[in-house]
Steps between C-alpha positions, in 0.01 A plus 500: 500500500250389233364216719446723806315757293280233366429365836409846641274561193322169557459585867347843424263347257402245753429769758310693250258221430441424856449860603340700218524872524188643685219648285672393179268286266643160387483452127418168380649568153872548483616805290526429131718678266327784318418435142658733253274755354310431171684727270252449230215598730679794631578634150145454384327684782584858417352442149172343627405695807370856495679759706260622772650842539514568122138398493416740773685775330320443174163517690614831652598629164161411349313680789717804428402507122130475600527785758440254782821518672464571883729734664617501860509849639632622842295724720745728682264646752136496615312780661119449537362465144821608326800296397845596367600314184808586302540800710149637423215527745186352362141448631470135546180336337656146518515407867256251655527695827128576478454623854825678520631296787844403378672796657264551775670594841315234693622220257865630536489527879347139527775364273780672694371387844460139380849500332647623823339187678527231224789614275460520132441150360302204626804287430295180436193350361187524691505129597867512611492804756433780260135547626505787740227658725471777244411246218244336728344829602471610140335179390243546772439863393458392127260225597286740706505771228398261217241318711683160484590243751865498441773654275850404385787724398685473172807698379328612179162478328656289229626257767156499662328400176765234413479358863109466481509320169779262592306407814151456353554383140634191338544348152135386487348817602350805329573864548257754325624858473400834353708580195620815654604368831843596641807310364561339845166324501552375142849385580386346818257260305763415252757405769240292679490281196116500491268578207478874455193642322450872444172667451393824327554808715234517779275274295312274740342283217860441361626394842211272531566326174866444607396330826211300359757349230657301783229431763695224694822691539573689841500861384640845614310797355740810533468856427658847579272702708614817340685452160825664518528617137136591446385618845160336479357278777415142442145382508559334849151404602432338171840316518409376861157375384668320199764328731227391734300366219799316353651378835810692417722689749510886444830680538515880471826696464410831666834674456353817365166495685632481848512840684295661215174334474247365757407591871813617672694432186474112549508469121282391203387181662369686803328762282319214320388369851657162429588279807780256553267224379437690177870571437694233684839631376579869518840631402602868574830694461663742758705706254217698331239674705689420824823633366724222647583177338405126507172316462261267689232228438203512721235231560392219726726332754487188265633707214784681694613172675518331155699788364750479783558138406489511124558851355859480389543877468419533864695207620827543311566872528614749765226681701438868441704745721304528827527894465303484174220302689495771770469773242226311317297480820520875533404539141180276564387728783539811275321323204217382711425810706600798274216467253564844370772361289255276307274788471776720359590230250137475383487879454828496299369203277178698428704799423719322253216317322284814470804686374596237247151482365479877454829485304429193294776292667409121450483307840421150567209442745634517859380628848840432661826691517617323202378708188644364170530729214458288194752584215516179303829500310804420715738754343227773531446417860872531565512839320208618703671402827818688389308816418336477859848468659617811310210671667603390842265197524604133566255272310669187369365342190351142528567294210461135378555242644370648820191607323351341179629594145351830386399598854807691611412774743610759763419375851407788699497425873358751756598529853363683797821705489405660172361862498215602266760722326714173436184341328426820289865513382477132393164555324624801302824322392302195400280712299785667329678170446194357328480795249 
């Protein structure tokens, strides 16, 4: 019996060597017995390595002591310019829905029609079958609106900025940015492993010094078009002239300018009459003035073709739902051709600023729907926000590190959906809060 088993085993081993299993890799190294764990190293590790979750909890506790703890709140319902939070209906002065399109019937209908045709999700990355007719049509519409040769969709503005930086910048390159740029631009430069230099806010001479310090390095000069926490507009024509003089590539993040500024709402770059040659890289988002979600980068065919190949946040993620692309095209038509929405915003901005001046309410300089009320102390800003909420107004406090230390504020955001009576109520409440 033992001999027969041995022969059978030897025969099986021989057949296995002559006919290896298909698709199974051969190993050149025979399996070795596992070494027993080093008990000394295992015992030492807990005493020498910090606990990451404990460190995160300690940082959170410190933020709480400094009145800087962020709070996630659920909006239970939305109706025009009002929201329901914790069961209370509040007039919303925090939304970036500048033109009032997020609930527009035309967008809803476009979304439902496209969902009926395409389903809900794209189910794949753009390069693997996720790029549908709706995406292609939206890219054409965005390029035409912004006066660019081509456009490319991204899932979010954050991903668009990271994708551009990963494609354009490397370890030997320079990225020069405004100190108040959005976090996504700053993070994009850090993740690109280039040298990041920041210049004083809106200070062209400061930007020039940063570029001149490394004249031989390939350089990207990047700025917000409209600054999200201050509401002011970047000195775009001066930045374009500087980039040209320094042979740097200019990138503008126009997330808060698109739809609000410029002819047909084409944004701050269009308002400044800057061409594709002046601003080779233009980023915009679809979730603010357009009321949907997502982002795009617009520029030359060479830029877009390069991003398709090298922007990791485009290549390695699922495409936006086609129905959102359809809703965005409907939003672009409204944003372009219903100029009364921008006219109304301008009237509301003027109303708010005039009323604030008459009541002695301190505002930062801004001609956009973003109207920051400077408070200074983080705890005081939080208390002001809570008093406004008690009066039926939703105006969250913006505190460090989102804004610099000592510059906590109430970020008032106006929408075409607001009535003059809403603005008056806010002004009276702010004046009472200040007293």
